[in-house]
N, C-alpha and C positions, 0 to 999 in steps of 0.2 A: 700653934703646934711646935712643942720643946721636942726637939730629937734629942733620945738618946742613944751614946753615938760611945761606940770603940775601934781604936787606932791599932795596926795591928800593921806591925813596921819593923827589919829587923838591923835596918840602917842610922843609928846613932843620933844623928846628925839632921836627918831626914824626918826620922819621928821625932823629935825637939820642934821641927818647923810645923809639923801635922799637926803638934795636941800645940804651940803656940795658934792657931787659923781655930785648932778649934775655940779655942778660951776664947777668940773679941768675934766667934760670931754669935749673937747671941738664943740663933736657931736652936743650937747644940749644948747638947750638956754630956761632957766625958765622963763615962763610966767608968771605962776600963780599956790598957791599952798590950799591947801581945810584942814580942819579940821574935814567936818561934810560927810557924804554921796550926802547929801541936799549941802552943796555946792560945793561938788565934778560935781554935775550935772548941776549947773551954771554957773560953771566956760565952763566945755567943750563944754556943746553949747555957749558960749557968744567969748568965748578965740579961739574955733577951731585947738586944740594941734593936733600935729603926732601924741603922746606917752602921755598916762600917765603912772604913777605909781602910784599903785592903795590897798591900805590895804584894804582886804578881812569885815575885820568886824571893822564897823566905823558907828560911832551915826547915830541917825535916818535912814540911810537904809547903805545896804552891800555895799561894793563894785561891787559884780555882778549885783546890785538893778539897781546899777548906769551903767553899762553901760545899763541894759535895759529901764531904765527911758532917758537915752541923747539922742539927734536926732542925734549930730555930733559920729563919732565913733572912734577917736582914738586907733593906734594901744596900749593894754592895757598889763600893766607885775604887774601881781600881786604880794604884799608882806604880806605874814605873817608867823606867829612865826608855824601853826599846817599845815604839809604836807597831812592832809586828805582830803581838800576841797580843792588839785592841777587835778584830774579828773576833774569839779564841776566845775571848771577854766577854761580848754582845749576846755568843752561842748563849753561855749561864747569865743573861738579863741581866746583866750590870747595869748598874743606871745611868752611870758615867768614865769616861779612863784620864785619867790625868796624867799627862808626862810629862816628866822630870827635865828639868825646876822648871816646875811655874811658881805661879808667883798667889797675890790677894784676890785679884782680882778674878782669874780663873777657879779659884777652890771658888769664892763665892759661887759662879757662875754653876758648877755645879751642886750646890748645897740647892740654889733655884732649884737645878733639875729635879732635884729628889725628891723637894719640898712639894712641889709642883705635882708632878706622879704622882706620891701618894696621899698629897690631898682629895685627885683625883679619884684613887679608887675607896678614897673612903666616903666622896659624896653622892650623896642616890641617884638616882638616873634624872633627868628633865624628861617633863613628858610637854609632850610639842603639839600646841595645837594647832598651826596653823602653818603651808608649809613656807620655806627662808622665800627670799627672794634669791632668781641669779643673779651669782655674781658680775660683774664684768668682763670680757673675756681678755684673756692674757697672752700675749703674745708668749710659743714655746722656748723653754728655757735653751740654753744655745753652747754655755759655758758658766762652771761654776771657780769661787774663788775658796780656797782652799790654804789652811796656813803650813807653810813650813818651816822652821822654824820661831823665827823674829818675825815673818814677815807674812799674808796675802800673793798666792800665784793664782794663779789661771788653767782651769782642766778644758780644754772645749773638749765638751760633748761627742764631739763628731767622732776624737780617737778613742772612745771606753768603747768596751766592745762586750761589759758585763758590769751589773751593778749589783754587787753583795746587801742586803739590810742586817744589820746589827745593831739593835738595839735602836734608839733614834738618833747614829747615825749611818752611812752607806758606805759600803768600804765599792771606790770608784776602781777598778780594773784597764788595766789599760796596754801598746805592749812592750811600757815602759818600767810601767811593776802597779804598785797597786796605794790610792790614797782616801784615806781618810775622810770624810768629809761630812761636817754640821748639818743636817737634816735630816727625814728620815725616811722608808723608803713610800711609802703609802705617800707623803708630801710630794716627792721627789719625782714621783710617779704622773703624779695630777697636772707637773707643769713640763712633762717631754711632748712630742711629737708620737703621736699612735703610731707615725704612717711606720714611724725611724724603730717607735723601742716599743718592745713587748714584754710585757709581766709576765711569764713563766712558770711560776712559783711564790710559793708567796713572801722568801725569800730571794729572787733573784728573778733581775728587770734583761730583757739578750739590747742589743743594738743589731737591729735584721742586717744593717749594712756587714757589720761584719760576719754572719754568718757563712762557716761554708759548706759544713748539709746538716741534713737534721732526718735522725735512722727511728726505726724502732730500738729503744729499750725494756721492754718489755710489754708483754700485749694490752695494756691500756696505758702507756708510757712510752715520750721518746726522748729521746738526746739530742743532745741540738750541741753540734762541736765549731770550734772558730779556727781562723785560720790560722793562729798560736799554735793550735794543738789541743787548748782547754777541755772543756765541755762542762754540759749542766745536764741533769734530770732535769723533766720538767714534771712538774706535777699531774694529775688523773685533767682536773682543769685548763692547766697550765700546754696541754697537750694538744687539749681540744679545740684550743684556741686557734692554734699553729698550723690543727687540719684542715682548720675553717678560711684559711689562708691558700689553700692549693685547689686550683680549681681548672 
């Protein structure tokens, strides 16, 4: 699969670096480049690319606003020097999020992710003739290693009070701040201890050890408050799951 590609980046050096990466990846063909958000919208709607590498902060309109304004919806990969934009980026269904400065290996990983998801979206659903064998039981996950600068550091999941889904990533919320981890919410949920972690929303898992109170939000939903004062609103199904804990 050859992916028609647009690069939208206002910084000349960063744009040239991205263009070189695109040129050297045989899965990509460059069809256009833009230096501003407005130009990016025009290119996307005129050229109908498969993927766009999009800087979050650009003149005239941001990368997030580009996706909102464009009628055509390519697979977006955001690039920025600021990791704090990651959660907002995945709320608009970003395929990946490259924190500058990134190298060739990380760029290729992003293209791998895009190609895999686009191929899956186009593939017909398989027909299941028999139930798959049950996988061997794995111990519950106790820590995750996450990227921080040029190193990998551990995050103890006991210290995480909430986990937010962000596309193919999760945001681990602790008393010390938020950390992005390269694992999907569904995959992580399967590896967590259900006695401690509860899925209360399609985008949220809560650590029951850090919950300070649960109270009504409206007629059907509950609000979960944490010891640090933050809170999330559970979905109707999540609220019912929480009610079932009360005996």
